[in-house]
C-alpha positions in Angstrom: 135.8 -8.7 -181.3 133.8 -12.0 -180.3 130.7 -12.6 -182.2 128.0 -13.9 -179.1 124.5 -15.1 -180.3 122.2 -15.0 -177.1 119.4 -16.9 -176.6 116.2 -15.1 -175.0 112.7 -17.0 -174.1 110.2 -14.4 -173.1 109.4 -11.1 -175.3 109.3 -9.3 -171.5 112.0 -7.5 -169.8 112.7 -8.7 -166.8 115.7 -9.5 -164.3 117.6 -11.4 -166.8 117.0 -9.5 -169.8 118.1 -6.0 -167.7 121.0 -7.7 -166.6 122.0 -8.9 -170.2 121.1 -5.5 -171.3 123.3 -4.1 -168.6 126.1 -6.2 -170.0 125.4 -5.8 -173.5 125.5 -1.7 -173.1 129.0 -2.0 -171.2 131.0 -3.9 -173.9 130.7 -2.2 -177.3 133.9 -2.8 -178.2 134.7 -6.3 -177.0 131.7 -8.1 -178.1 129.4 -8.2 -181.3 126.0 -9.6 -180.3 122.6 -10.9 -181.9 120.1 -11.8 -179.4 117.6 -14.8 -180.6 114.3 -13.8 -178.8 110.7 -13.4 -179.9 110.4 -10.9 -182.7 107.8 -8.9 -180.9 107.5 -7.2 -177.6 109.1 -4.6 -174.9 112.5 -6.7 -175.1 112.9 -6.7 -179.2 111.9 -3.0 -179.0 114.6 -2.2 -176.4 117.2 -4.3 -178.5 116.5 -2.2 -181.6 116.3 1.3 -179.3 120.2 0.4 -178.5 120.8 -0.7 -181.8 121.9 -4.3 -180.8 121.0 -6.9 -183.7 118.3 -9.5 -183.1 116.9 -12.5 -184.9 113.2 -13.8 -184.4 113.2 -17.2 -182.1 109.7 -18.2 -180.9 109.2 -21.0 -178.6 105.7 -21.0 -178.8 102.8 -21.5 -181.3 99.9 -18.8 -182.3 98.1 -20.6 -179.5 100.9 -19.8 -176.7 101.8 -23.3 -176.5 105.3 -24.3 -176.5 106.4 -26.0 -179.6 107.6 -29.4 -179.7 111.2 -29.8 -178.6 112.6 -31.4 -181.8 111.1 -28.8 -183.5 112.8 -25.7 -181.1 116.2 -27.7 -181.6 116.0 -27.9 -185.5 114.8 -24.1 -185.7 117.8 -23.0 -183.7 120.2 -25.1 -185.1 119.2 -23.3 -188.6 119.4 -19.9 -187.0 123.0 -20.5 -185.7 124.3 -21.9 -188.8 122.8 -18.8 -190.5 124.6 -16.1 -188.6 127.6 -18.0 -187.9 128.6 -17.0 -183.9 131.8 -17.8 -182.1 129.9 -18.7 -179.0 126.2 -19.1 -178.1 125.2 -18.0 -174.5 121.9 -18.9 -173.3 120.5 -16.4 -170.9 118.1 -18.4 -168.7 118.0 -22.0 -167.0 115.4 -22.8 -169.7 117.3 -21.8 -172.9 120.4 -23.2 -171.4 118.4 -26.3 -171.3 117.4 -25.8 -175.0 120.8 -25.2 -175.5 122.0 -27.7 -173.9 119.7 -30.6 -176.1 121.9 -29.3 -179.3 125.3 -28.6 -177.9 127.0 -32.0 -179.1 125.7 -31.0 -182.6 127.6 -27.3 -182.9 131.1 -27.0 -182.8 131.3 -24.1 -180.8 131.4 -23.0 -176.9 127.9 -23.3 -175.4 127.4 -21.3 -172.4 124.6 -21.3 -169.9 123.1 -18.6 -167.6 121.4 -19.9 -164.4 119.3 -17.4 -162.6 116.9 -19.6 -160.7 117.0 -21.6 -157.9 114.7 -24.6 -158.4 114.4 -28.3 -157.8 114.8 -29.8 -161.1 115.0 -33.3 -162.7 118.0 -35.8 -163.6 117.2 -34.7 -167.4 118.0 -31.0 -166.5 121.0 -31.4 -165.0 122.1 -34.1 -168.0 120.9 -31.2 -170.3 123.1 -28.5 -168.2 126.1 -30.9 -168.5 126.3 -30.7 -172.2 127.2 -27.0 -172.2 130.9 -26.1 -172.1 130.3 -23.7 -168.8 127.1 -22.7 -166.5 127.2 -19.3 -165.0 125.2 -18.8 -161.8 124.5 -15.6 -160.5 125.3 -16.4 -156.4 126.8 -18.8 -154.8 123.3 -20.1 -153.4 122.5 -20.6 -157.2 125.5 -22.8 -157.7 125.1 -24.7 -154.9 121.5 -25.5 -155.7 122.6 -27.2 -158.8 126.0 -28.8 -157.4 123.6 -30.4 -154.4 121.5 -31.9 -157.7 124.5 -33.6 -158.9 125.9 -31.0 -161.6 130.0 -31.2 -161.7 131.3 -28.6 -159.8 134.0 -27.9 -162.9 130.8 -27.2 -164.9 129.6 -24.2 -163.1 131.0 -20.9 -162.0 129.6 -18.0 -160.0 129.8 -14.6 -161.6 127.5 -11.8 -159.6 125.4 -9.7 -161.5 126.6 -5.8 -162.2 124.8 -2.7 -161.0 125.4 0.6 -161.7 126.4 2.4 -158.6 124.6 5.6 -157.2 128.2 7.5 -156.6 125.9 10.6 -154.7 125.1 10.0 -150.9 122.1 12.7 -152.0 121.2 11.6 -155.7 119.2 13.3 -157.7 115.6 12.3 -156.9 112.6 13.1 -158.9 109.4 14.7 -157.7 108.9 12.0 -154.3 105.0 13.2 -154.6 104.9 12.1 -158.1 103.7 8.6 -157.2 101.7 9.4 -153.9 99.9 12.3 -156.2 99.0 9.7 -159.1 97.7 7.5 -156.5 95.5 10.0 -154.9 97.6 9.8 -151.7 99.0 12.8 -149.5 102.5 13.2 -148.9 102.3 11.6 -145.3 101.1 8.2 -146.3 104.2 5.7 -146.5 104.7 3.9 -149.5 106.0 0.6 -149.2 106.9 -0.9 -152.9 107.2 -4.3 -154.3 108.8 -4.7 -157.8 108.3 -8.7 -159.3 106.0 -10.4 -161.1 102.7 -11.3 -159.7 102.9 -15.0 -158.8 102.9 -17.2 -155.9 106.8 -17.4 -155.5 107.1 -13.7 -155.1 105.2 -14.1 -151.4 102.7 -10.5 -152.1 100.1 -12.1 -149.9 102.5 -12.6 -147.1 103.4 -8.6 -147.4 99.8 -7.7 -147.1 99.4 -10.1 -144.4 102.6 -7.8 -142.5 100.8 -4.5 -143.3 97.6 -6.0 -141.9 99.5 -7.0 -138.9 101.3 -3.4 -138.5 97.9 -1.7 -138.8 96.2 -3.8 -135.9 99.6 -3.0 -133.8 99.4 1.0 -134.8 96.1 2.2 -136.4 98.0 5.7 -136.2 100.3 4.7 -139.6 99.3 5.3 -143.1 100.9 2.8 -145.1 100.3 1.9 -148.8 101.6 -1.1 -150.8 102.4 -0.3 -154.2 103.4 -3.3 -156.3 105.6 -2.6 -159.8 105.0 -5.7 -161.8 102.5 -7.8 -164.0 101.5 -11.3 -164.0 103.2 -13.7 -166.7 101.7 -17.0 -166.4 98.2 -17.8 -167.4 97.9 -21.1 -164.8 94.5 -20.7 -163.3 96.5 -20.8 -159.8 98.1 -17.7 -160.8 95.1 -16.1 -161.9 93.4 -16.7 -159.1 96.4 -15.3 -157.1 96.5 -12.2 -158.7 92.6 -11.6 -158.3 93.1 -12.3 -154.4 95.8 -9.4 -154.2 92.9 -7.1 -156.0 90.4 -8.6 -153.7 92.0 -7.5 -150.8 92.6 -4.2 -151.9 89.0 -3.3 -152.6 87.8 -5.0 -149.2 88.8 -5.4 -145.8 91.7 -4.3 -143.6 93.4 -2.8 -146.6 90.6 -1.4 -148.4 92.3 1.6 -150.8 95.8 0.6 -149.4 96.9 -2.0 -152.3 97.9 -0.6 -155.7 99.2 -3.0 -158.3 100.9 -0.4 -160.9 101.8 -2.8 -163.4 105.0 -2.6 -165.3 107.2 0.5 -164.5 110.3 2.0 -165.9 112.4 3.5 -164.8 112.7 1.5 -162.0 115.1 3.9 -160.5 112.2 6.3 -160.4 110.2 4.3 -158.3 112.9 3.4 -155.9 113.3 6.9 -155.3 109.7 7.8 -154.6 108.9 4.9 -152.2 109.7 4.8 -148.4 110.9 1.1 -148.4 111.2 -2.0 -150.7 109.8 -4.9 -149.5 110.8 -8.3 -151.0 109.0 -11.5 -149.5 109.8 -13.7 -152.2 110.1 -17.0 -151.1 113.4 -18.1 -153.0 115.4 -15.2 -154.7 118.6 -16.4 -156.6 120.2 -12.6 -156.6 117.4 -10.2 -157.3 118.2 -7.2 -159.7 115.5 -5.0 -157.8 117.6 -5.7 -154.4 120.9 -4.8 -155.9 119.0 -1.5 -157.7 117.8 -0.7 -154.2 121.1 -1.0 -153.0 122.6 1.3 -155.7 120.4 3.8 -155.1 120.0 3.6 -151.0 116.6 2.4 -150.6 116.2 0.6 -147.3 115.2 -2.8 -147.9 113.2 -5.5 -145.7 113.4 -8.9 -147.5 113.0 -12.7 -146.6 116.7 -14.5 -146.2 116.5 -16.5 -149.1 118.8 -18.0 -151.6 121.6 -15.5 -153.0 119.9 -11.8 -151.1 121.9 -12.1 -148.0 124.9 -12.2 -150.3 124.0 -8.9 -151.7 123.1 -7.5 -148.1 125.4 -9.2 -145.9 124.6 -9.2 -142.1 124.0 -5.4 -141.6 122.5 -3.7 -145.2 118.8 -4.7 -145.1 116.4 -6.0 -142.6 116.3 -10.0 -143.7 113.6 -11.9 -142.1 112.6 -15.6 -142.6 110.0 -16.6 -145.8 106.5 -16.7 -145.0 107.0 -14.8 -141.8 104.5 -11.9 -141.9 104.8 -10.6 -138.4 108.7 -10.6 -138.5 108.1 -8.5 -141.9 105.9 -6.1 -140.2 108.2 -5.7 -137.5 110.8 -4.9 -139.9 108.8 -2.3 -141.7 107.9 -0.7 -138.5 111.6 -0.6 -137.4 112.8 0.8 -141.1 109.7 3.3 -141.3 109.9 4.6 -137.8 113.8 4.7 -137.2 115.7 7.1 -139.7 119.3 6.4 -138.6 118.7 3.1 -138.5 117.5 3.0 -142.0 120.6 5.4 -143.2 123.0 3.0 -141.9 121.2 -0.1 -143.7 121.3 1.9 -147.0 125.1 3.1 -146.6 126.2 -0.3 -146.0 123.8 -2.1 -149.0 125.7 0.7 -151.1 128.8 0.2 -150.2 128.6 -3.7 -150.9 126.8 -2.5 -154.3 129.8 -0.9 -155.2 132.2 -3.3 -153.8 130.7 -6.8 -154.9 128.4 -6.0 -157.8 130.0 -3.4 -159.9 129.6 -3.5 -163.8 133.1 -3.3 -164.3 133.6 -6.6 -162.2 131.0 -8.5 -164.1 131.6 -7.6 -167.6 135.2 -8.6 -167.2 134.4 -11.9 -165.6 132.3 -13.0 -168.1 134.7 -11.6 -170.8 137.2 -13.9 -169.1 134.8 -16.6 -169.9 134.5 -15.7 -173.3 138.3 -15.0 -173.9 138.9 -18.6 -172.5 136.0 -20.6 -174.6 137.6 -19.2 -177.8 141.2 -19.4 -177.3 
């Protein structure tokens, strides 16, 4: 059994945290995990429910401001010394940077999981270069950092794993439950979205697309339901959320935009909507897209990052980013052509089972661990 310390920055549960939880649940015999993370919040609560050991690690002060990097490094070094792991595995780009700064001061393998496609500074590449190995979640993510100077021997791609929905007619919860909670009738078409409320997710483009669709076909009854919360307290993020809410209260989309906050389980949400729209401006390998594929929920998404690696040429309708008209056409086609939609979901489910199974993900990560401690 390999003792691994995992470093996580946020108290919330998003794609990276869900991917880690899924991995840990699949490796009870091989891994002795201890997760260093904020001591209070949904993520810490979930770890406790699963019986996974954790240790408090707070990167921000009482005012929510990030601590000085030297203080963070000193705190992390002290905690690692006290728990004596065989491997340290940072679960995000930010935590990989934190780990990279102290990697030369500890004599154990240091791994970083890179789950973002970003333009970064030379200092970021330097921090990542101190790690034993970086794990990118998609080929597109790996290429992003190779293009910015990270050595190709330093980074490998391991796809996230997702449990496949093995039944073609999976058990579906009450499909009118979400509609009823929103005060909608059964004929309303639910266009779902899952993700943080932030600019890079492109929710404004989705609303533009639905407006376009309504102009072309006033007979439809579409409703946009977004499951997610705003984490950023930047003014631009606050104003962005307010603008989405404003569009749902006034104008052509009045009464058609529903921000329902954090939703769990996502599987239930995916079963109740008619189509998942994913208008992100960038997406390394969206976990909700993998879940939609596994649960046979049709998808209209932007062709960015690792999204095409999930769906290939025929597992979803992929459109250019920031193109509301193309997204409107995709939504209309999926919702009006049941056979076309069925073919999409069958192809997506097949790819999810073949390329993104939990077993292949688990074995690939464990192989990195075994090689690291040999």
